[in-house]
C-alpha positions as CSV (number, residue, x, y, z in Angstrom):
1,X,3.3,-1.6,1.9
2,X,1.8,-4.8,3.6
3,X,-0.1,-6.3,0.3
4,X,2.2,-7.9,-2.2
5,X,1.0,-8.0,-5.7
6,X,2.0,-11.6,-7.1
7,X,0.6,-11.3,-10.5
8,X,4.0,-11.7,-12.6
9,X,4.3,-15.7,-10.4
10,X,1.0,-16.4,-11.7
11,X,2.0,-15.3,-15.2
12,X,4.5,-17.4,-15.2
13,X,3.1,-20.6,-13.8
14,X,0.4,-20.5,-16.6
15,X,3.4,-19.3,-19.1
16,X,1.0,-16.2,-20.3
17,X,2.7,-12.7,-21.2
18,X,1.4,-9.6,-19.7
19,X,0.0,-8.3,-22.7
20,X,-2.0,-11.6,-23.4
21,X,-3.9,-11.1,-20.2
22,X,-4.3,-7.5,-20.6
23,X,-6.0,-8.6,-24.0
24,X,-8.2,-10.9,-22.6
25,X,-9.3,-8.8,-19.7
26,X,-9.7,-5.7,-22.0
27,X,-7.5,-3.4,-19.7
28,X,-4.5,-1.8,-21.0
29,X,-0.6,-3.2,-21.0
30,X,0.4,-0.3,-18.8
31,X,-2.6,-0.3,-16.2
32,X,-1.8,-4.0,-15.5
33,X,2.4,-3.8,-15.6
34,X,1.6,-1.2,-12.8
35,X,-0.4,-3.6,-11.0
36,X,2.2,-6.3,-11.3
37,X,4.9,-3.7,-9.9
38,X,2.8,-3.0,-7.1
39,X,2.7,1.1,-8.2
40,X,-1.2,1.3,-7.7
41,X,-2.7,1.5,-4.6
42,X,-6.3,0.2,-5.3
43,X,-7.3,-2.2,-7.7
44,X,-11.3,-2.5,-8.6
45,X,-13.0,-6.2,-8.1
46,X,-14.2,-6.1,-11.4
47,X,-10.4,-6.1,-12.4
48,X,-9.6,-8.6,-10.3
49,X,-12.7,-10.9,-11.1
50,X,-11.3,-10.8,-14.5
51,X,-7.7,-11.6,-13.6
52,X,-8.8,-14.7,-11.8
53,X,-10.8,-16.1,-14.3
54,X,-8.8,-15.8,-16.6
55,X,-6.0,-17.4,-15.0
56,X,-8.2,-19.5,-13.1
57,X,-6.8,-18.8,-9.3
58,X,-7.8,-17.3,-6.6
59,X,-7.3,-13.7,-5.4
60,X,-5.1,-14.9,-3.0
61,X,-2.7,-16.2,-5.4
62,X,-2.3,-12.8,-6.6
63,X,-2.4,-10.8,-3.5
64,X,-0.3,-11.4,-0.4
65,X,-0.3,-9.5,2.9
66,X,3.3,-9.4,4.6
67,X,3.6,-7.7,8.2
68,X,5.8,-4.6,7.8
69,X,8.9,-4.7,9.9
70,X,9.0,-2.5,13.0
71,X,12.1,-0.2,13.6
C-alpha cells in the first residue's frame, strides 16, 4: 500500500501510550492498534480529527504517501 501510518512515531514524540489515546478519543485500543500497524483499509475523518486534536498534530504527521516500487 502506498499510504503509511506514522501514528507510532507521533505517539512516541508526544510520550503518549496507545491506550491513553484510545481512551481520550473513545475508540477501542484494538481498533487504534490496527490503525497504527496499518491493518486497516480506511479511516473515518472523525477519527482522524479526534487523533489530530488530541495529539496536536496535522493529518500529514500521521499519514505518509510513498510511491510503490515498480517491478
